[in-house]
C-alpha positions in Angstrom: -14.0 5.2 11.1 -13.0 5.5 14.8 -9.5 5.4 16.3 -10.3 3.9 19.7 -9.2 0.9 21.8 -5.6 -0.3 21.6 -4.9 -3.3 23.8 -1.6 -4.6 22.7 1.7 -2.7 22.8 4.2 -4.1 20.3 6.8 -1.4 20.9 9.4 -3.9 22.1 8.7 -6.4 19.4 10.8 -9.4 18.7 11.7 -8.0 15.3 13.0 -4.7 16.8 15.0 -6.6 19.4 16.6 -8.9 16.8 17.4 -6.0 14.5 19.0 -3.9 17.2 21.0 -6.9 18.5 22.2 -7.6 15.0 23.3 -4.1 14.6 25.2 -4.1 17.9 26.9 -7.4 17.2 28.0 -6.0 13.8 29.8 -3.3 15.7 27.7 -0.4 14.5 28.1 2.7 16.7 24.8 4.4 17.2 24.5 8.1 18.1 21.4 10.0 19.1 20.6 12.5 16.3 17.5 14.5 15.4 15.3 12.4 17.6 16.1 9.0 16.2 19.0 6.5 16.1 21.6 7.1 13.5 23.6 4.2 12.2 26.1 6.4 10.4 25.0 5.0 7.0 22.7 6.7 4.5 19.5 5.0 3.4 21.1 4.2 0.0 23.9 2.3 1.8 21.6 0.2 4.0 20.6 -3.1 2.6 17.0 -3.1 1.5 15.0 -6.3 1.8 13.4 -7.8 -1.3 10.0 -7.7 0.4 8.8 -4.8 2.5 5.8 -4.7 4.8 3.6 -1.6 5.0 0.2 -0.5 6.4 -2.5 1.8 5.0 -2.9 4.9 7.2 -6.6 4.8 6.4 -7.1 1.4 7.9 -5.2 2.1 11.1 -7.5 5.1 11.6 -4.8 7.6 10.9 -5.8 9.0 7.5 -3.4 11.9 6.7 -2.4 12.1 10.3 1.2 12.4 11.2 0.6 10.0 14.1 0.4 7.2 11.5 4.2 6.9 11.6 4.6 6.4 15.4 1.7 3.9 15.3 3.2 2.0 12.3 6.5 1.7 14.2 4.6 0.2 17.2 2.8 -2.2 14.8 6.2 -3.4 13.5 5.8 -2.5 9.8 8.3 -0.7 7.7 6.2 1.8 5.7 3.0 3.7 5.4 0.6 4.0 2.5 -0.6 7.6 2.8 -4.1 8.4 1.7 -5.2 11.5 -0.4 -8.3 12.0 1.7 -12.0 11.9 0.8 -13.7 13.1 -2.4 -17.4 13.4 -1.9 -18.7 16.1 -4.3 -15.5 18.1 -4.2 -13.5 18.9 -7.4 -10.5 17.1 -5.9 -9.4 15.4 -2.7 -9.8 16.9 0.7 -6.0 16.8 1.3 -3.7 18.4 3.7 -0.9 17.2 1.6 -1.4 20.0 -1.0 0.7 22.0 1.4 4.5 21.3 0.9 5.1 22.1 4.5 2.8 19.3 5.6 4.6 16.9 3.2 7.9 17.8 4.7 6.6 17.2 8.1 5.4 13.7 7.0 8.9 13.0 5.5 10.6 14.2 8.7 8.4 12.0 10.8 9.0 9.0 8.6 12.7 9.5 8.9 12.4 10.0 12.7 10.9 6.5 13.1 13.1 4.8 10.4 10.1 4.3 8.1 9.2 5.0 4.4 6.2 6.3 2.7 5.6 3.4 0.3 2.7 4.8 -1.8 0.0 7.4 -2.0 -3.6 6.1 -2.2 -6.7 7.6 -3.9 -9.2 5.5 -1.9 -11.9 8.1 -2.5 -12.4 6.3 -5.8 -13.6 3.2 -4.0 -17.0 5.0 -3.8 -16.6 7.6 -6.5 -16.7 7.0 -10.3 -13.3 7.5 -12.0 -15.2 7.0 -15.3 -17.7 9.8 -14.7 -16.2 12.5 -12.5 -15.6 15.6 -14.6 -12.5 16.8 -12.7 -10.7 13.4 -12.7 -7.6 14.9 -14.4 -7.2 17.4 -11.6 -7.6 14.6 -9.0 -4.9 12.5 -10.7 -2.7 15.5 -11.1 -3.0 16.4 -7.4 -2.1 12.9 -6.4 0.9 12.7 -8.6 2.1 16.1 -7.3 1.7 14.8 -3.8 3.6 11.7 -4.6 6.4 13.8 -6.0 6.5 16.0 -2.8 6.6 12.8 -0.7 9.3 11.2 -2.9 7.0 8.3 -3.7 7.0 6.4 -7.0 3.7 4.4 -6.6 0.2 5.6 -6.3 -3.0 3.5 -5.9 -6.2 4.0 -7.9 -9.1 1.6 -7.1 -11.8 1.2 -9.7 -14.4 0.8 -7.0 -18.1 -0.1 -6.8 -19.2 2.4 -9.4 -16.5 1.3 -11.9 -16.8 -2.5 -11.4 -16.0 -3.7 -14.9 -17.7 -7.1 -14.2 -21.0 -5.3 -13.5 -20.6 -2.3 -15.8 -18.7 -3.3 -18.8 -20.1 -0.4 -20.7 -17.8 1.9 -18.7 -14.7 0.2 -20.2 -14.1 2.6 -23.1 -14.3 5.6 -20.8 -12.0 4.0 -18.2 -9.5 2.9 -20.9 -9.4 6.4 -22.4 -8.9 8.1 -19.1 -6.3 5.6 -18.0 -4.3 6.2 -21.2 -4.1 9.9 -20.3 -3.4 9.2 -16.6 -0.6 6.8 -17.7 1.0 9.6 -19.7 0.7 11.9 -16.7 2.3 9.3 -14.4 5.2 8.7 -16.9 5.8 12.4 -17.1 6.4 12.5 -13.3 8.3 9.2 -13.0 5.4 7.6 -11.2 3.3 4.5 -11.6 -0.5 4.3 -11.0 -1.5 0.9 -9.6 -5.1 0.1 -10.4 -7.3 -2.4 -8.6 -10.2 -3.9 -10.5 -12.7 -6.6 -10.0 -11.4 -8.5 -13.1 -9.6 -11.8 -12.9 -5.9 -11.8 -13.7 -6.4 -12.6 -17.4 -9.0 -9.9 -17.8 -6.8 -7.4 -15.9 -3.8 -8.2 -18.1 -5.9 -7.6 -21.2 -7.0 -4.3 -19.8 -3.4 -3.3 -19.1 -2.5 -4.3 -22.7 -5.4 -2.2 -24.0 -4.2 0.8 -22.0 -0.7 0.3 -23.2 1.1 2.6 -20.8 4.1 1.9 -18.6 2.6 4.3 -16.2 -0.4 2.0 -15.4 0.1 -1.3 -13.7 -1.8 -3.7 -11.4 -2.0 -3.1 -7.6 -2.8 -6.7 -6.7 -5.1 -7.4 -3.8 -5.3 -10.9 -2.3 -8.9 -10.4 -1.4 -10.1 -10.1 -5.0 -9.3 -13.7 -6.2 -10.5 -15.1 -2.9 -13.9 -13.3 -3.4 -14.2 -14.9 -6.8 -13.0 -18.4 -5.7 -9.8 -18.1 -7.7 -6.3 -19.2 -6.7 -4.1 -16.3 -5.6 -0.9 -17.9 -6.8 -2.3 -18.7 -10.3 -3.6 -15.2 -10.6 -0.2 -13.8 -9.7 1.5 -15.9 -12.3 -1.0 -14.9 -15.0 -0.5 -11.2 -14.4 3.3 -11.6 -14.3 5.8 -9.7 -12.2 6.2 -6.8 -14.7 2.5 -6.0 -14.5 2.3 -5.8 -10.6 3.6 -2.6 -9.0 2.5 -3.3 -5.5 0.3 -5.7 -3.4 -2.3 -5.3 -0.8 -1.4 -8.4 1.1 -4.5 -9.1 3.1 -7.9 -10.7 2.8 -11.3 -9.5 3.8 -11.9 -9.1 7.6 -12.6 -12.2 9.6 -9.4 -13.7 10.9 -5.8 -12.8 11.0 -3.6 -13.9 8.1 -1.9 -16.6 10.1 -5.3 -18.3 10.7 -6.8 -17.7 7.2 -7.2 -21.0 5.2 -7.9 -19.0 2.0 -4.5 -17.3 2.0 -1.6 -19.7 1.9 1.1 -17.2 2.6 4.2 -19.5 2.4 3.0 -20.7 -1.1 2.4 -17.0 -2.1 5.9 -16.1 -1.0 7.3 -19.1 -3.0 5.3 -18.0 -6.0 6.6 -14.4 -5.8 10.1 -15.8 -5.4 9.8 -17.9 -8.5 8.4 -15.0 -10.4 11.3 -12.8 -9.4 8.9 -10.1 -8.0 10.0 -7.7 -5.2 8.3 -4.8 -3.6 5.9 -3.6 -0.9 3.1 -5.7 0.6 0.7 -3.3 2.3 -1.7 -4.5 5.0 -5.3 -3.3 4.7 -7.6 -5.7 6.4 -7.6 -9.4 7.7 -8.8 -8.1 11.0 -10.2 -10.3 13.7 -14.0 -9.9 13.3 -14.4 -10.2 17.1 -12.2 -7.1 17.7 -11.8 -5.3 14.3 -11.1 -1.8 15.8 -8.1 -2.9 17.9 -5.4 -1.6 15.7 -2.3 -2.9 17.4 -3.8 -6.3 18.0 -4.8 -6.8 14.4 -2.1 -5.0 12.4 0.6 -6.0 14.9 -0.3 -9.7 14.5 -0.5 -9.5 10.7 2.8 -7.6 10.5 4.6 -10.1 12.7 3.2 -13.0 10.6 4.2 -11.4 7.3 7.6 -10.7 8.7 8.0 -14.4 9.6 7.2 -15.4 6.1 8.8 -12.8 3.9 12.0 -11.9 5.8 
């Protein structure tokens, strides 16, 4: 992927203006401290919204790059999903984040821009087989260790093209066995592994029941039900709030979310409200097919639209 043209600067976004104005009107005294504005309140004292909007560093062409935080701030989102790096034929991820010093630098940069690291993603498994790789436990362990260093409670594990349970149902026993162990590993570290599968909601719920671990939940992706001509809201209801740890809140590339007839975002928000779900919605795609590499244009527009719906 290439990190090239950026045409739109959303630094002075409407959201930032409103937030800053509200803070001033409330009488909060800001002081310059450690390179960022300090409200005088700790994070635990600040009110956290029920819904948070994040972006995937991989998809803004900043995979494991510290510049993801500055760019995310310009986009207008609140958090970053940090990727573990590529796999290829390696025994584990090609990750800079195995170094605690690098993790600390990421945390410091997130704090500098008033952002959070919302999750750690193992997107290498989109192309690699979780069911067949011999060193899978090391890979999971490395991800969970990274999540701990980054103070993150959610990780993302896609069962990608080589583990598509619709096409390769014979892999199900191996996947279930491995996810049972992975779930135990996650529980031991106070972490949840969110899986993405090609199954419909009923099938994914049965899979979660078969795994039977509180450490394994669904990382829901709006694009999956759309790809299979299923209703997103019905699928969310079938899965249930307790089975969904996080959401990739975009569709396949083509048009922005605000122009996508297949994603009725107000209805989705109403459904999530009724379910009582709360958490992070992470932007992956829904890029304008006419200009897909323009990061600020695409992610800025989608972040602004999600903000208008969920805030």
